[in-house]
A tleap script that builds the chain and sets N, CA, C and O, in Angstrom:
source leaprc.protein.ff14SB
mol = sequence {
  NASP VAL LYS VAL VAL ALA ASP ASP GLU ALA
  ALA LYS PRO SER MET LEU PRO SER LYS VAL
  LEU HIE LEU ARG ASN VAL PRO ALA ASP ALA
  THR LEU ASP ASP ILE ASP ALA ILE PHE PRO
  ASN ASP ALA GLN PRO SER LYS ILE VAL PRO
  LEU CYS HIE LYS SER GLN ALA LEU VAL GLU
  LEU PRO SER ILE ALA ALA ALA SER LYS VAL
  LEU GLU THR PHE ASP LYS ALA PRO VAL LYS
  PRO THR ILE ARG ASN GLN ARG VAL LYS ALA
  SER PHE SER PHE TRP PRO GLU LEU ALA ASN
  SER LYS PRO SER PRO THR THR THR LYS SER
  ALA CASP
}
set mol.1.N position { -35.547 -78.949 -7.555 }
set mol.1.CA position { -34.999 -78.304 -6.369 }
set mol.1.C position { -34.968 -76.793 -6.562 }
set mol.1.O position { -34.724 -76.296 -7.661 }
set mol.2.N position { -35.219 -76.076 -5.474 }
set mol.2.CA position { -35.177 -74.617 -5.496 }
set mol.2.C position { -33.897 -74.172 -4.825 }
set mol.2.O position { -33.585 -74.602 -3.715 }
set mol.3.N position { -33.159 -73.315 -5.498 }
set mol.3.CA position { -31.919 -72.800 -4.936 }
set mol.3.C position { -32.197 -71.440 -4.317 }
set mol.3.O position { -32.711 -70.549 -4.993 }
set mol.4.N position { -31.873 -71.268 -3.059 }
set mol.4.CA position { -32.076 -70.004 -2.357 }
set mol.4.C position { -30.752 -69.263 -2.324 }
set mol.4.O position { -29.725 -69.827 -1.947 }
set mol.5.N position { -30.778 -67.998 -2.718 }
set mol.5.CA position { -29.575 -67.172 -2.700 }
set mol.5.C position { -29.665 -66.269 -1.481 }
set mol.5.O position { -30.611 -65.493 -1.346 }
set mol.6.N position { -28.690 -66.369 -0.601 }
set mol.6.CA position { -28.708 -65.602 0.638 }
set mol.6.C position { -28.314 -64.142 0.419 }
set mol.6.O position { -28.790 -63.259 1.132 }
set mol.7.N position { -27.455 -63.886 -0.556 }
set mol.7.CA position { -26.974 -62.536 -0.792 }
set mol.7.C position { -28.035 -61.724 -1.527 }
set mol.7.O position { -28.382 -62.044 -2.664 }
set mol.8.N position { -28.556 -60.666 -0.882 }
set mol.8.CA position { -29.592 -59.830 -1.491 }
set mol.8.C position { -29.122 -59.210 -2.806 }
set mol.8.O position { -29.901 -59.109 -3.754 }
set mol.9.N position { -27.854 -58.792 -2.870 }
set mol.9.CA position { -27.336 -58.172 -4.082 }
set mol.9.C position { -27.362 -59.145 -5.246 }
set mol.9.O position { -27.647 -58.748 -6.376 }
set mol.10.N position { -27.069 -60.411 -4.990 }
set mol.10.CA position { -27.060 -61.403 -6.062 }
set mol.10.C position { -28.469 -61.641 -6.593 }
set mol.10.O position { -28.640 -62.028 -7.749 }
set mol.11.N position { -29.472 -61.413 -5.759 }
set mol.11.CA position { -30.855 -61.657 -6.161 }
set mol.11.C position { -31.422 -60.509 -6.991 }
set mol.11.O position { -32.418 -60.687 -7.692 }
set mol.12.N position { -30.796 -59.325 -6.917 }
set mol.12.CA position { -31.297 -58.162 -7.648 }
set mol.12.C position { -30.802 -58.196 -9.086 }
set mol.12.O position { -29.664 -58.592 -9.338 }
set mol.13.N position { -31.646 -57.783 -10.036 }
set mol.13.CA position { -31.159 -57.718 -11.416 }
set mol.13.C position { -30.125 -56.606 -11.538 }
set mol.13.O position { -30.246 -55.580 -10.870 }
set mol.14.N position { -29.131 -56.789 -12.363 }
set mol.14.CA position { -28.126 -55.743 -12.526 }
set mol.14.C position { -28.727 -54.613 -13.357 }
set mol.14.O position { -29.482 -54.854 -14.299 }
set mol.15.N position { -28.384 -53.389 -12.999 }
set mol.15.CA position { -28.900 -52.225 -13.700 }
set mol.15.C position { -28.058 -51.965 -14.939 }
set mol.15.O position { -26.828 -52.002 -14.885 }
set mol.16.N position { -28.715 -51.707 -16.033 }
set mol.16.CA position { -28.014 -51.297 -17.233 }
set mol.16.C position { -27.585 -49.850 -17.050 }
set mol.16.O position { -28.248 -49.096 -16.338 }
set mol.17.N position { -26.494 -49.452 -17.677 }
set mol.17.CA position { -26.085 -48.047 -17.561 }
set mol.17.C position { -27.190 -47.101 -18.035 }
set mol.17.O position { -27.915 -47.388 -18.986 }
set mol.18.N position { -27.291 -45.992 -17.359 }
set mol.18.CA position { -28.296 -44.979 -17.645 }
set mol.18.C position { -27.674 -43.624 -17.361 }
set mol.18.O position { -26.729 -43.528 -16.578 }
set mol.19.N position { -28.191 -42.577 -17.989 }
set mol.19.CA position { -27.679 -41.253 -17.644 }
set mol.19.C position { -28.336 -40.715 -16.372 }
set mol.19.O position { -28.016 -39.616 -15.918 }
set mol.20.N position { -29.261 -41.500 -15.799 }
set mol.20.CA position { -29.920 -41.128 -14.548 }
set mol.20.C position { -29.312 -41.948 -13.413 }
set mol.20.O position { -29.224 -43.173 -13.493 }
set mol.21.N position { -28.895 -41.253 -12.355 }
set mol.21.CA position { -28.369 -41.921 -11.172 }
set mol.21.C position { -29.396 -41.866 -10.054 }
set mol.21.O position { -30.128 -40.886 -9.911 }
set mol.22.N position { -29.442 -42.923 -9.272 }
set mol.22.CA position { -30.338 -43.030 -8.125 }
set mol.22.C position { -29.477 -42.859 -6.890 }
set mol.22.O position { -28.590 -43.672 -6.629 }
set mol.23.N position { -29.733 -41.806 -6.127 }
set mol.23.CA position { -29.006 -41.558 -4.891 }
set mol.23.C position { -29.839 -42.050 -3.720 }
set mol.23.O position { -31.047 -41.822 -3.661 }
set mol.24.N position { -29.182 -42.724 -2.795 }
set mol.24.CA position { -29.852 -43.215 -1.594 }
set mol.24.C position { -29.161 -42.633 -0.366 }
set mol.24.O position { -28.012 -42.196 -0.433 }
set mol.25.N position { -29.869 -42.635 0.739 }
set mol.25.CA position { -29.357 -42.126 2.008 }
set mol.25.C position { -29.194 -40.601 1.963 }
set mol.25.O position { -28.301 -40.042 2.600 }
set mol.26.N position { -30.069 -39.944 1.204 }
set mol.26.CA position { -30.058 -38.486 1.098 }
set mol.26.C position { -30.811 -37.915 2.316 }
set mol.26.O position { -31.935 -38.336 2.589 }
set mol.27.N position { -30.210 -36.969 3.045 }
set mol.27.CA position { -30.908 -36.402 4.203 }
set mol.27.C position { -32.245 -35.774 3.815 }
set mol.27.O position { -32.381 -35.214 2.727 }
set mol.28.N position { -33.213 -35.869 4.695 }
set mol.28.CA position { -34.559 -35.347 4.428 }
set mol.28.C position { -34.555 -33.843 4.186 }
set mol.28.O position { -35.428 -33.330 3.487 }
set mol.29.N position { -33.580 -33.126 4.757 }
set mol.29.CA position { -33.531 -31.672 4.595 }
set mol.29.C position { -32.541 -31.228 3.516 }
set mol.29.O position { -32.184 -30.051 3.455 }
set mol.30.N position { -32.097 -32.152 2.669 }
set mol.30.CA position { -31.146 -31.810 1.603 }
set mol.30.C position { -31.791 -30.881 0.587 }
set mol.30.O position { -32.963 -31.033 0.242 }
set mol.31.N position { -31.014 -29.920 0.117 }
set mol.31.CA position { -31.486 -28.981 -0.905 }
set mol.31.C position { -30.931 -29.406 -2.273 }
set mol.31.O position { -30.068 -30.280 -2.356 }
set mol.32.N position { -31.432 -28.783 -3.333 }
set mol.32.CA position { -30.896 -29.036 -4.673 }
set mol.32.C position { -29.406 -28.706 -4.722 }
set mol.32.O position { -28.623 -29.423 -5.345 }
set mol.33.N position { -29.027 -27.623 -4.064 }
set mol.33.CA position { -27.607 -27.236 -4.042 }
set mol.33.C position { -26.763 -28.271 -3.305 }
set mol.33.O position { -25.641 -28.562 -3.720 }
set mol.34.N position { -27.290 -28.830 -2.218 }
set mol.34.CA position { -26.568 -29.884 -1.486 }
set mol.34.C position { -26.309 -31.079 -2.398 }
set mol.34.O position { -25.203 -31.618 -2.429 }
set mol.35.N position { -27.340 -31.487 -3.139 }
set mol.35.CA position { -27.220 -32.650 -4.028 }
set mol.35.C position { -26.258 -32.330 -5.160 }
set mol.35.O position { -25.391 -33.139 -5.487 }
set mol.36.N position { -26.403 -31.169 -5.753 }
set mol.36.CA position { -25.554 -30.749 -6.863 }
set mol.36.C position { -24.077 -30.690 -6.455 }
set mol.36.O position { -23.196 -30.992 -7.260 }
set mol.37.N position { -23.818 -30.306 -5.222 }
set mol.37.CA position { -22.447 -30.087 -4.749 }
set mol.37.C position { -21.591 -31.356 -4.712 }
set mol.37.O position { -20.365 -31.256 -4.721 }
set mol.38.N position { -22.195 -32.537 -4.672 }
set mol.38.CA position { -21.382 -33.759 -4.601 }
set mol.38.C position { -20.858 -34.189 -5.974 }
set mol.38.O position { -20.039 -35.104 -6.058 }
set mol.39.N position { -21.317 -33.544 -7.051 }
set mol.39.CA position { -20.913 -33.929 -8.394 }
set mol.39.C position { -19.682 -33.155 -8.846 }
set mol.39.O position { -19.561 -31.960 -8.576 }
set mol.40.N position { -18.758 -33.843 -9.541 }
set mol.40.CA position { -17.558 -33.156 -10.040 }
set mol.40.C position { -17.928 -32.053 -11.026 }
set mol.40.O position { -18.969 -32.119 -11.679 }
set mol.41.N position { -17.077 -31.047 -11.128 }
set mol.41.CA position { -17.341 -29.908 -12.016 }
set mol.41.C position { -17.514 -30.318 -13.470 }
set mol.41.O position { -18.253 -29.665 -14.208 }
set mol.42.N position { -16.845 -31.390 -13.896 }
set mol.42.CA position { -16.936 -31.794 -15.299 }
set mol.42.C position { -18.109 -32.740 -15.574 }
set mol.42.O position { -18.245 -33.254 -16.684 }
set mol.43.N position { -18.954 -32.969 -14.568 }
set mol.43.CA position { -20.122 -33.849 -14.745 }
set mol.43.C position { -21.304 -33.286 -13.963 }
set mol.43.O position { -21.836 -33.932 -13.061 }
set mol.44.N position { -21.695 -32.088 -14.323 }
set mol.44.CA position { -22.781 -31.434 -13.602 }
set mol.44.C position { -24.143 -31.966 -14.047 }
set mol.44.O position { -24.377 -32.155 -15.241 }
set mol.45.N position { -25.044 -32.207 -13.085 }
set mol.45.CA position { -26.393 -32.699 -13.404 }
set mol.45.C position { -27.177 -31.713 -14.260 }
set mol.45.O position { -27.049 -30.498 -14.112 }
set mol.46.N position { -27.996 -32.264 -15.163 }
set mol.46.CA position { -28.898 -31.416 -15.941 }
set mol.46.C position { -30.266 -31.347 -15.270 }
set mol.46.O position { -30.997 -30.374 -15.453 }
set mol.47.N position { -30.617 -32.374 -14.494 }
set mol.47.CA position { -31.883 -32.384 -13.743 }
set mol.47.C position { -31.665 -33.092 -12.414 }
set mol.47.O position { -30.918 -34.067 -12.324 }
set mol.48.N position { -32.329 -32.584 -11.391 }
set mol.48.CA position { -32.308 -33.213 -10.073 }
set mol.48.C position { -33.743 -33.297 -9.577 }
set mol.48.O position { -34.461 -32.297 -9.550 }
set mol.49.N position { -34.153 -34.490 -9.188 }
set mol.49.CA position { -35.478 -34.681 -8.601 }
set mol.49.C position { -35.271 -35.227 -7.195 }
set mol.49.O position { -35.003 -36.416 -7.022 }
set mol.50.N position { -35.395 -34.357 -6.182 }
set mol.50.CA position { -35.222 -34.840 -4.819 }
set mol.50.C position { -36.442 -35.643 -4.368 }
set mol.50.O position { -37.584 -35.247 -4.603 }
set mol.51.N position { -36.189 -36.744 -3.735 }
set mol.51.CA position { -37.236 -37.569 -3.117 }
set mol.51.C position { -36.848 -37.719 -1.648 }
set mol.51.O position { -36.782 -38.824 -1.108 }
set mol.52.N position { -36.596 -36.579 -1.028 }
set mol.52.CA position { -36.020 -36.581 0.320 }
set mol.52.C position { -36.917 -37.259 1.346 }
set mol.52.O position { -36.417 -37.798 2.333 }
set mol.53.N position { -38.237 -37.244 1.137 }
set mol.53.CA position { -39.133 -37.935 2.060 }
set mol.53.C position { -38.865 -39.440 2.036 }
set mol.53.O position { -39.270 -40.163 2.946 }
set mol.54.N position { -38.173 -39.909 0.979 }
set mol.54.CA position { -37.780 -41.316 0.880 }
set mol.54.C position { -36.266 -41.466 1.065 }
set mol.54.O position { -35.719 -42.553 0.879 }
set mol.55.N position { -35.594 -40.369 1.431 }
set mol.55.CA position { -34.128 -40.341 1.561 }
set mol.55.C position { -33.443 -40.696 0.250 }
set mol.55.O position { -32.427 -41.392 0.244 }
set mol.56.N position { -34.006 -40.214 -0.874 }
set mol.56.CA position { -33.479 -40.535 -2.192 }
set mol.56.C position { -33.530 -39.307 -3.102 }
set mol.56.O position { -34.165 -38.301 -2.785 }
set mol.57.N position { -32.846 -39.419 -4.236 }
set mol.57.CA position { -32.927 -38.397 -5.283 }
set mol.57.C position { -32.596 -39.072 -6.604 }
set mol.57.O position { -31.845 -40.047 -6.650 }
set mol.58.N position { -33.166 -38.540 -7.675 }
set mol.58.CA position { -32.828 -38.967 -9.029 }
set mol.58.C position { -32.088 -37.809 -9.677 }
set mol.58.O position { -32.515 -36.658 -9.591 }
set mol.59.N position { -30.974 -38.125 -10.325 }
set mol.59.CA position { -30.134 -37.092 -10.910 }
set mol.59.C position { -29.803 -37.490 -12.344 }
set mol.59.O position { -29.242 -38.558 -12.587 }
set mol.60.N position { -30.154 -36.628 -13.285 }
set mol.60.CA position { -29.840 -36.892 -14.694 }
set mol.60.C position { -28.588 -36.135 -15.087 }
set mol.60.O position { -28.456 -34.938 -14.829 }
set mol.61.N position { -27.669 -36.858 -15.719 }
set mol.61.CA position { -26.450 -36.256 -16.237 }
set mol.61.C position { -26.566 -36.130 -17.752 }
set mol.61.O position { -27.480 -36.702 -18.345 }
set mol.62.N position { -25.663 -35.398 -18.386 }
set mol.62.CA position { -25.788 -35.174 -19.826 }
set mol.62.C position { -25.699 -36.449 -20.681 }
set mol.62.O position { -26.240 -36.494 -21.785 }
set mol.63.N position { -25.015 -37.484 -20.169 }
set mol.63.CA position { -24.833 -38.696 -20.972 }
set mol.63.C position { -24.591 -39.901 -20.069 }
set mol.63.O position { -24.315 -39.763 -18.877 }
set mol.64.N position { -24.700 -41.082 -20.665 }
set mol.64.CA position { -24.385 -42.320 -19.929 }
set mol.64.C position { -22.906 -42.314 -19.550 }
set mol.64.O position { -22.541 -42.751 -18.458 }
set mol.65.N position { -22.056 -41.820 -20.449 }
set mol.65.CA position { -20.619 -41.760 -20.163 }
set mol.65.C position { -20.346 -40.886 -18.934 }
set mol.65.O position { -19.524 -41.241 -18.088 }
set mol.66.N position { -21.030 -39.754 -18.838 }
set mol.66.CA position { -20.853 -38.867 -17.680 }
set mol.66.C position { -21.332 -39.545 -16.404 }
set mol.66.O position { -20.679 -39.443 -15.366 }
set mol.67.N position { -22.466 -40.234 -16.473 }
set mol.67.CA position { -22.988 -40.940 -15.295 }
set mol.67.C position { -22.033 -42.055 -14.873 }
set mol.67.O position { -21.789 -42.245 -13.682 }
set mol.68.N position { -21.497 -42.785 -15.835 }
set mol.68.CA position { -20.536 -43.854 -15.537 }
set mol.68.C position { -19.290 -43.290 -14.875 }
set mol.68.O position { -18.765 -43.866 -13.922 }
set mol.69.N position { -18.819 -42.155 -15.391 }
set mol.69.CA position { -17.626 -41.508 -14.824 }
set mol.69.C position { -17.884 -41.070 -13.382 }
set mol.69.O position { -17.014 -41.215 -12.522 }
set mol.70.N position { -19.068 -40.538 -13.120 }
set mol.70.CA position { -19.410 -40.109 -11.763 }
set mol.70.C position { -19.402 -41.308 -10.809 }
set mol.70.O position { -18.832 -41.230 -9.720 }
set mol.71.N position { -20.027 -42.404 -11.212 }
set mol.71.CA position { -20.049 -43.594 -10.354 }
set mol.71.C position { -18.632 -44.106 -10.095 }
set mol.71.O position { -18.304 -44.501 -8.976 }
set mol.72.N position { -17.804 -44.099 -11.124 }
set mol.72.CA position { -16.415 -44.537 -10.962 }
set mol.72.C position { -15.665 -43.605 -10.010 }
set mol.72.O position { -14.907 -44.061 -9.154 }
set mol.73.N position { -15.881 -42.301 -10.165 }
set mol.73.CA position { -15.245 -41.312 -9.290 }
set mol.73.C position { -15.687 -41.511 -7.839 }
set mol.73.O position { -14.860 -41.506 -6.928 }
set mol.74.N position { -16.990 -41.686 -7.631 }
set mol.74.CA position { -17.507 -41.915 -6.278 }
set mol.74.C position { -16.903 -43.180 -5.680 }
set mol.74.O position { -16.521 -43.199 -4.510 }
set mol.75.N position { -16.817 -44.237 -6.487 }
set mol.75.CA position { -16.315 -45.520 -6.012 }
set mol.75.C position { -14.844 -45.454 -5.622 }
set mol.75.O position { -14.435 -46.062 -4.633 }
set mol.76.N position { -14.043 -44.712 -6.402 }
set mol.76.CA position { -12.598 -44.655 -6.167 }
set mol.76.C position { -12.172 -43.545 -5.210 }
set mol.76.O position { -11.017 -43.498 -4.786 }
set mol.77.N position { -13.087 -42.668 -4.873 }
set mol.77.CA position { -12.731 -41.530 -4.022 }
set mol.77.C position { -12.353 -41.994 -2.619 }
set mol.77.O position { -13.047 -42.821 -2.028 }
set mol.78.N position { -11.252 -41.462 -2.087 }
set mol.78.CA position { -10.873 -41.839 -0.721 }
set mol.78.C position { -11.912 -41.362 0.308 }
set mol.78.O position { -12.127 -42.004 1.336 }
set mol.79.N position { -12.545 -40.229 0.007 }
set mol.79.CA position { -13.622 -39.715 0.858 }
set mol.79.C position { -14.903 -39.859 0.047 }
set mol.79.O position { -15.062 -39.223 -0.995 }
set mol.80.N position { -15.805 -40.689 0.525 }
set mol.80.CA position { -17.055 -40.968 -0.201 }
set mol.80.C position { -17.966 -39.740 -0.170 }
set mol.80.O position { -17.887 -38.931 0.754 }
set mol.81.N position { -18.839 -39.600 -1.188 }
set mol.81.CA position { -19.719 -38.421 -1.233 }
set mol.81.C position { -20.662 -38.368 -0.030 }
set mol.81.O position { -21.269 -39.369 0.350 }
set mol.82.N position { -20.766 -37.182 0.554 }
set mol.82.CA position { -21.656 -36.990 1.698 }
set mol.82.C position { -22.478 -35.721 1.500 }
set mol.82.O position { -22.042 -34.758 0.869 }
set mol.83.N position { -23.664 -35.758 2.054 }
set mol.83.CA position { -24.520 -34.577 2.121 }
set mol.83.C position { -24.889 -34.401 3.576 }
set mol.83.O position { -25.510 -35.272 4.185 }
set mol.84.N position { -24.499 -33.255 4.131 }
set mol.84.CA position { -24.767 -32.956 5.547 }
set mol.84.C position { -24.275 -34.080 6.461 }
set mol.84.O position { -25.001 -34.560 7.331 }
set mol.85.N position { -23.040 -34.479 6.241 }
set mol.85.CA position { -22.356 -35.517 7.023 }
set mol.85.C position { -22.996 -36.896 6.930 }
set mol.85.O position { -22.765 -37.742 7.794 }
set mol.86.N position { -23.779 -37.129 5.918 }
set mol.86.CA position { -24.420 -38.426 5.712 }
set mol.86.C position { -23.910 -39.002 4.388 }
set mol.86.O position { -24.047 -38.367 3.343 }
set mol.87.N position { -23.321 -40.208 4.429 }
set mol.87.CA position { -22.771 -40.823 3.221 }
set mol.87.C position { -23.895 -41.170 2.255 }
set mol.87.O position { -24.874 -41.815 2.628 }
set mol.88.N position { -23.742 -40.739 1.020 }
set mol.88.CA position { -24.730 -40.963 -0.029 }
set mol.88.C position { -24.262 -42.124 -0.901 }
set mol.88.O position { -23.084 -42.212 -1.250 }
set mol.89.N position { -25.184 -43.006 -1.248 }
set mol.89.CA position { -24.874 -44.132 -2.132 }
set mol.89.C position { -25.504 -43.858 -3.489 }
set mol.89.O position { -26.624 -43.354 -3.574 }
set mol.90.N position { -24.776 -44.194 -4.551 }
set mol.90.CA position { -25.257 -43.917 -5.904 }
set mol.90.C position { -25.195 -45.173 -6.757 }
set mol.90.O position { -24.300 -46.005 -6.608 }
set mol.91.N position { -26.164 -45.292 -7.652 }
set mol.91.CA position { -26.188 -46.393 -8.624 }
set mol.91.C position { -26.949 -45.912 -9.851 }
set mol.91.O position { -27.614 -44.876 -9.820 }
set mol.92.N position { -26.839 -46.684 -10.938 }
set mol.92.CA position { -27.637 -46.356 -12.107 }
set mol.92.C position { -29.107 -46.534 -11.755 }
set mol.92.O position { -29.467 -47.432 -10.994 }
set mol.93.N position { -29.945 -45.683 -12.307 }
set mol.93.CA position { -31.384 -45.813 -12.157 }
set mol.93.C position { -31.917 -46.672 -13.299 }
set mol.93.O position { -31.275 -46.794 -14.342 }
set mol.94.N position { -33.090 -47.264 -13.100 }
set mol.94.CA position { -33.709 -47.977 -14.213 }
set mol.94.C position { -34.367 -46.990 -15.178 }
set mol.94.O position { -34.759 -47.381 -16.278 }
set mol.95.N position { -34.495 -45.714 -14.786 }
set mol.95.CA position { -35.056 -44.689 -15.672 }
set mol.95.C position { -33.998 -44.290 -16.699 }
set mol.95.O position { -32.878 -43.958 -16.311 }
set mol.96.N position { -34.312 -44.311 -17.993 }
set mol.96.CA position { -33.326 -43.897 -18.996 }
set mol.96.C position { -33.130 -42.382 -19.016 }
set mol.96.O position { -32.055 -41.896 -19.366 }
set mol.97.N position { -34.174 -41.635 -18.638 }
set mol.97.CA position { -34.095 -40.176 -18.531 }
set mol.97.C position { -35.242 -39.698 -17.657 }
set mol.97.O position { -36.202 -40.431 -17.417 }
set mol.98.N position { -35.135 -38.458 -17.181 }
set mol.98.CA position { -36.191 -37.885 -16.342 }
set mol.98.C position { -37.103 -37.049 -17.217 }
set mol.98.O position { -36.628 -36.271 -18.045 }
set mol.99.N position { -38.391 -37.197 -17.049 }
set mol.99.CA position { -39.385 -36.496 -17.867 }
set mol.99.C position { -39.362 -35.006 -17.567 }
set mol.99.O position { -38.947 -34.575 -16.491 }
set mol.100.N position { -39.813 -34.240 -18.533 }
set mol.100.CA position { -39.889 -32.787 -18.380 }
set mol.100.C position { -41.262 -32.316 -17.949 }
set mol.100.O position { -41.545 -31.120 -18.014 }
set mol.101.N position { -42.128 -33.224 -17.510 }
set mol.101.CA position { -43.479 -32.806 -17.166 }
set mol.101.C position { -43.485 -31.926 -15.924 }
set mol.101.O position { -42.900 -32.259 -14.893 }
set mol.102.N position { -44.157 -30.809 -16.056 }
set mol.102.CA position { -44.345 -29.848 -14.974 }
set mol.102.C position { -43.047 -29.498 -14.247 }
set mol.102.O position { -42.936 -29.747 -13.046 }
set mol.103.N position { -42.059 -28.924 -14.950 }
set mol.103.CA position { -40.831 -28.550 -14.262 }
set mol.103.C position { -41.102 -27.484 -13.216 }
set mol.103.O position { -41.973 -26.632 -13.390 }
set mol.104.N position { -40.364 -27.538 -12.153 }
set mol.104.CA position { -40.534 -26.595 -11.059 }
set mol.104.C position { -39.168 -26.271 -10.482 }
set mol.104.O position { -38.312 -27.154 -10.421 }
set mol.105.N position { -38.934 -25.037 -10.057 }
set mol.105.CA position { -37.622 -24.706 -9.509 }
set mol.105.C position { -37.284 -25.508 -8.252 }
set mol.105.O position { -36.113 -25.614 -7.888 }
set mol.106.N position { -38.277 -26.064 -7.597 }
set mol.106.CA position { -37.993 -26.832 -6.385 }
set mol.106.C position { -37.696 -28.296 -6.685 }
set mol.106.O position { -37.234 -29.021 -5.805 }
set mol.107.N position { -37.956 -28.745 -7.918 }
set mol.107.CA position { -37.726 -30.151 -8.209 }
set mol.107.C position { -36.779 -30.418 -9.369 }
set mol.107.O position { -36.354 -31.557 -9.566 }
set mol.108.N position { -36.439 -29.388 -10.141 }
set mol.108.CA position { -35.521 -29.636 -11.238 }
set mol.108.C position { -34.451 -28.569 -11.281 }
set mol.108.O position { -34.640 -27.453 -10.797 }
set mol.109.N position { -33.338 -28.928 -11.861 }
set mol.109.CA position { -32.268 -27.979 -12.076 }
set mol.109.C position { -32.000 -27.950 -13.562 }
set mol.109.O position { -31.759 -28.996 -14.165 }
set mol.110.N position { -32.038 -26.770 -14.170 }
set mol.110.CA position { -31.792 -26.718 -15.607 }
set mol.110.C position { -30.303 -26.579 -15.865 }
set mol.110.O position { -29.553 -26.011 -15.070 }
set mol.111.N position { -29.905 -27.119 -17.007 }
set mol.111.CA position { -28.503 -26.984 -17.416 }
set mol.111.C position { -28.231 -25.541 -17.774 }
set mol.111.O position { -29.051 -24.890 -18.423 }
set mol.112.N position { -27.089 -25.040 -17.356 }
set mol.112.CA position { -26.743 -23.644 -17.638 }
set mol.112.C position { -25.967 -23.515 -18.914 }
set mol.112.O position { -25.596 -22.407 -19.302 }
savepdb mol mol.pdb
quit
């Protein structure tokens, strides 16, 4: 017998913690500063790769602990993170880190 699971979330494999977060529902006109602004001061991204044409972005934090803290903060916040009045959803990415190939000021943010 084949068991069909109706809940889409139950059918997806769970993501292992990663220092890279996958943002969804990112406005197409979002800037690096817009994306950066939703992160708490104590967990600033080291790299941001906007995929705004897909309404997404990949954001690397300094550590898995920092990424976990950000997700917990977003989850518990009374006001959910928004960019340009659009609620952004965040989850761990399957990418363990973002590559440094061909860095560009329009696609990456360096740690200060």
